[in-house]
C-alpha positions as CSV (number, residue, x, y, z in Angstrom):
1,M,66.8,136.5,120.9
2,L,70.3,137.9,120.8
3,K,69.7,140.3,123.7
4,I,71.5,137.6,125.7
5,L,74.4,140.0,124.9
6,V,76.9,137.2,124.6
7,P,77.5,140.0,123.3
8,S,75.5,141.2,120.3
9,L,76.5,141.1,116.7
10,I,78.3,143.1,114.1
11,A,77.1,143.3,110.6
12,C,77.2,145.3,107.4
13,V,75.1,146.3,104.5
14,C,76.8,145.3,101.3
15,S,75.6,144.1,97.9
16,V,76.3,140.8,96.4
17,N,78.7,140.8,93.4
18,S,81.1,143.5,94.5
19,A,83.5,142.9,91.6
20,F,85.2,146.3,91.7
21,A,85.2,147.0,95.5
22,A,86.5,145.3,98.6
23,C,84.0,143.2,100.4
24,H,83.7,145.2,103.7
25,Y,81.8,145.0,107.0
26,P,81.5,148.4,108.7
27,L,81.7,148.1,112.5
28,D,79.8,151.3,112.9
29,A,77.8,151.0,116.2
30,T,77.7,154.3,118.0
31,P,78.8,155.1,121.6
32,Q,75.1,155.3,122.5
33,D,74.6,151.8,121.1
34,Y,77.3,150.4,123.4
35,D,75.9,152.3,126.4
36,D,72.4,151.0,125.7
37,L,73.7,147.4,125.3
38,A,75.8,147.7,128.5
39,T,79.0,146.6,126.9
40,F,82.3,148.3,126.0
41,P,83.6,149.1,122.6
42,F,87.1,148.0,121.7
43,I,89.7,150.7,122.3
44,K,90.6,150.8,118.6
45,N,88.4,150.0,115.6
46,T,90.0,150.4,112.2
47,D,89.5,148.6,108.9
48,Q,87.8,145.6,110.4
49,T,90.5,145.2,113.1
50,V,89.7,145.9,116.8
51,T,91.9,146.0,119.9
52,A,91.2,145.5,123.6
53,Q,93.5,146.2,126.4
54,I,93.4,143.9,129.4
55,Q,92.3,145.7,132.6
56,A,92.3,144.7,136.3
57,S,88.9,143.3,137.1
58,P,89.2,141.4,140.4
59,S,85.5,141.1,141.2
60,F,83.7,141.7,138.0
61,E,83.5,140.9,134.3
62,I,84.3,143.3,131.4
63,N,82.7,142.7,128.0
64,Y,84.0,144.2,124.7
65,T,81.9,144.0,121.6
66,A,82.2,145.2,117.9
67,L,78.9,145.4,116.0
68,S,77.0,147.3,113.5
69,H,74.6,150.2,114.3
70,Q,71.8,148.4,112.5
71,V,72.1,145.1,114.5
72,A,72.5,147.1,117.7
73,Q,69.3,148.9,117.0
74,D,67.4,145.7,116.0
75,T,68.6,144.0,119.2
76,L,67.6,146.9,121.5
77,A,64.2,147.0,119.8
78,S,63.8,143.2,120.4
79,K,63.4,142.7,116.6
80,G,66.5,140.6,116.2
81,P,68.6,138.8,115.7
82,F,68.8,139.5,112.0
83,G,71.6,139.3,109.5
84,D,72.0,142.4,107.5
85,M,74.4,141.5,104.7
86,L,73.0,139.6,101.7
87,I,75.2,136.7,100.5
88,P,75.1,134.5,97.4
89,S,72.2,132.0,97.6
90,T,74.1,129.3,95.8
91,G,77.7,127.9,95.9
92,I,80.1,128.1,98.9
93,V,80.5,131.4,100.8
94,A,83.5,131.9,103.2
95,L,84.8,134.4,105.7
96,E,87.8,134.4,108.1
97,M,88.6,135.9,111.5
98,A,92.0,136.3,113.2
99,Q,93.0,136.9,116.8
100,S,95.9,136.7,119.2
101,M,95.7,135.8,122.9
102,P,98.4,137.4,125.0
103,L,100.9,135.6,127.3
104,P,101.3,134.9,130.1
105,T,98.2,133.0,131.2
106,P,96.3,135.1,133.8
107,T,96.7,134.0,137.4
108,A,93.8,131.6,138.4
109,P,91.0,132.2,138.6
110,G,91.4,135.1,136.2
111,A,90.5,134.4,132.6
112,I,90.1,135.9,129.2
113,W,87.7,134.4,126.8
114,S,86.8,135.3,123.2
115,F,83.7,134.4,121.3
116,P,83.5,135.8,117.8
117,Q,80.1,134.8,116.3
118,V,78.6,134.5,112.9
119,L,74.8,134.7,112.7
120,L,73.3,133.0,109.6
121,D,69.8,134.3,108.9
122,L,67.5,131.8,107.1
123,G,65.1,134.6,106.1
124,T,62.0,132.8,107.6
125,Q,60.1,133.3,110.8
126,N,59.2,130.9,113.5
127,P,55.8,130.7,115.2
128,K,56.8,133.4,117.7
129,G,57.6,135.9,114.9
130,F,61.4,135.8,115.2
131,E,63.8,134.9,112.4
132,N,65.0,131.4,112.1
133,Y,68.8,131.5,112.3
134,I,72.0,129.6,113.1
135,L,74.5,131.0,115.5
136,V,78.1,129.8,115.1
137,T,80.4,130.7,118.0
138,F,84.2,130.3,118.2
139,T,85.2,130.1,121.9
140,M,88.9,130.4,123.1
141,I,89.7,130.6,126.8
142,N,93.0,131.7,128.3
143,G,93.3,131.0,132.0
144,G,90.7,130.5,134.6
145,M,91.4,126.9,135.7
146,A,94.1,125.1,137.7
147,P,95.6,123.0,136.4
148,Q,95.3,124.5,133.0
149,P,93.5,122.3,130.4
150,S,95.1,121.7,127.0
151,P,94.2,124.8,124.9
152,Q,91.4,124.2,122.4
153,L,89.0,126.1,120.3
154,I,85.4,125.2,120.7
155,V,83.2,125.8,117.7
156,S,79.5,125.4,118.3
157,A,76.6,125.8,115.9
158,Q,73.1,126.3,117.3
159,G,70.1,126.3,115.0
160,T,66.6,127.6,115.8
161,G,63.2,127.1,114.3
162,E,62.8,124.3,111.7
163,R,66.1,122.6,112.5
164,F,66.7,123.3,116.2
165,A,69.9,121.5,117.1
166,T,73.3,122.2,118.6
167,T,76.5,120.6,117.4
168,V,80.1,121.2,118.6
169,Q,83.7,120.7,117.3
170,K,86.7,120.8,119.6
171,I,89.9,121.7,117.9
172,P,93.3,121.6,119.7
173,L,95.4,124.7,119.7
174,T,99.2,125.3,120.2
175,L,100.6,127.9,122.6
176,P,101.3,130.7,122.2
177,L,97.9,131.6,120.8
178,S,99.2,134.1,118.3
179,N,97.5,135.2,115.1
180,Y,95.0,132.3,115.0
181,R,92.8,132.3,111.9
182,F,89.4,130.8,111.9
183,G,87.6,130.1,108.6
184,L,84.0,129.4,108.2
185,Y,82.5,128.2,104.9
186,L,78.8,127.9,104.1
187,N,77.8,125.4,101.4
188,Q,74.4,126.8,100.2
189,D,73.9,123.8,97.9
190,R,74.6,121.0,100.3
191,K,73.2,123.0,103.3
192,K,76.4,122.3,105.3
193,I,78.7,124.5,107.5
194,G,82.5,123.8,107.4
195,V,85.4,125.1,109.6
196,T,89.1,125.7,109.0
197,V,91.7,126.7,111.7
198,N,95.2,127.9,110.8
199,G,94.9,126.4,107.3
200,T,93.7,123.0,108.4
201,D,90.3,122.0,107.1
202,Y,88.2,120.3,109.7
203,G,85.3,119.6,107.3
204,Y,81.6,120.0,107.7
205,F,79.7,119.8,111.0
206,S,78.1,116.4,111.2
207,H,74.6,117.8,111.6
208,T,72.6,119.5,108.8
209,L,71.3,122.7,110.5
210,F,69.3,124.3,107.7
211,T,67.1,123.2,104.8
212,R,66.7,126.6,103.1
213,H,69.6,128.7,101.9
214,I,71.1,131.3,104.2
215,S,69.9,134.7,103.0
216,K,71.9,137.2,105.2
217,V,74.8,137.1,107.6
218,A,75.9,139.2,110.6
219,V,79.2,138.8,112.4
220,K,80.3,139.8,115.9
221,L,83.7,140.1,117.6
222,G,83.4,139.7,121.3
223,L,85.8,139.4,124.3
224,S,85.3,139.1,128.0
225,E,87.7,139.2,131.0
226,G,87.1,138.6,134.6
227,K,88.7,138.2,138.1
228,I,92.1,139.5,136.9
229,Q,94.1,141.0,139.7
230,A,95.8,144.4,139.4
231,T,99.2,142.7,140.0
232,D,98.7,140.1,137.2
233,P,101.4,140.6,134.6
234,I,98.8,140.3,131.8
235,V,97.2,143.6,132.8
236,G,98.0,146.2,130.1
237,K,98.6,143.7,127.3
238,T,96.4,143.9,124.2
239,I,94.3,141.5,122.1
240,D,93.7,142.2,118.4
241,F,90.8,140.8,116.4
242,S,90.5,141.0,112.6
243,L,87.5,140.2,110.4
244,I,88.5,139.1,106.9
245,T,85.7,139.3,104.4
246,D,87.5,140.2,101.1
247,A,88.7,137.3,98.9
248,S,92.1,139.0,98.3
249,Q,92.9,139.0,102.0
250,M,91.9,135.3,102.8
251,S,94.7,132.9,103.5
252,H,92.9,129.5,103.9
253,T,92.2,127.0,101.2
254,Y,88.5,126.4,100.7
255,P,86.6,124.0,98.4
256,K,86.8,124.8,94.7
257,G,84.8,127.8,93.7
258,A,84.3,129.3,97.2
259,M,83.5,133.0,97.3
260,D,83.7,135.8,99.7
261,M,80.4,137.2,101.0
262,C,80.2,139.6,98.1
263,G,80.5,136.8,95.5
264,T,84.1,137.2,94.5
265,V,85.9,133.8,94.0
266,I,88.7,133.2,96.5
């Protein structure tokens, strides 16, 4: 269940084949949703872009989350996780996310880590009554270790139910971590999941994680920070996340015929 608040998920209700309207995800969780989930909303939330400001947190962790009201309610009611945006059941479906990590690196052991997630709902239930799904997580860490490791993006895909498995790709990054774009493409025909980062196509995960097509999707933008001293120069700096779901706004090159989640060819 996704009440592991790592954190929860954002999602939207859209219809497939939105030929005349932008393909949009509303991040419409309410203040009460965030209180109930024991997480903080980002300080700004406009047009699928959210912003967090780094705070001093010398002895505790601060979690920021952007999610939909529907997914928040499903999570709180222990009904989830569910996707709540229908996507095309054939072909290749893509979405992108962008983020920037501020410099300088926090003083050790302080750290900032982000983990935008995409939940892929297979539309079937396992023996315990929960939905079978795949959770794809993009993890980027800034700080927290001495000496600092080479920066990298860790992309993991964990499947539940009929195809329980976990597979990971580690992708090197270059400092500064500015305006990184992560692309995810879902091949409904081949039952494969592919990843692109800053325009480089890293191909499909080696494991096949689903045998049925993905019926619905939910997405979450999440950020945590911890053990950052008040004197650290990173305090007060901001981090921006953007979710890109409309074909006209995507910058990566995907396999021929790829669509956004509303069915518009990229």
